[in-house]
N, C-alpha and C positions, 0 to 999 in steps of 0.2 A: 333861253334856248332860242335858236335861229335854224330856220329851214330856207332851202332853195328851192324853186321851182322852175321849170322852162316852159314858156308858153309860146306854142306856134302863132305865129302872126302873119296875115294877108294884107295886101294893099299898100305895102310900104313902098312908096317911090323915091324919097329924098331924105336929106338929113333933116328937113322941116317936120316931115312926118314923124320921124324919131323923136324930136324933141317934143312932140304934142303928146304922144304915147308916154314917153318918160315921164313928163310932167303930171298926167293923169294919174299913173301908178304911183308917183311919189308922194300924191297926196293923200293917199290911203294910208290911215293910221296903222301904224305896225309894219309898213314897209322901211325897211333899212337902206335898200340899195337896189337900183334897177340898171342893167346893162342890156342894150338892145344891139343885136348883129343884124344890119341891114341886109347883108347878102344871104344870110340864113332865113331872114324873116322869122328871127325868134327873140324872146326877151328871157332873160334870166333875172329872176326877182327873189331877193333876200328879204325873208320877213321874219316877224314873231308869230307863231302859231297862237300864242295866249290872247293875241290881240286881234290879229286878222286871219284870214284863211282863203283858199281857192276861191270861193264863191265871190269874194270881194274883187277879184281881178276879172 
């Protein structure tokens, strides 16, 4: 089973900021995919709720 969550982010100014956040989120066990929209300052995270949950993000 896979779930998606949108996380509002603040303080992202450039592509380097996006890469840093994506890399951190992808290292969390159970995270399958991370897509960050710099203009909207939000992350879409696809994860397995049997392995991780919102508190890990």
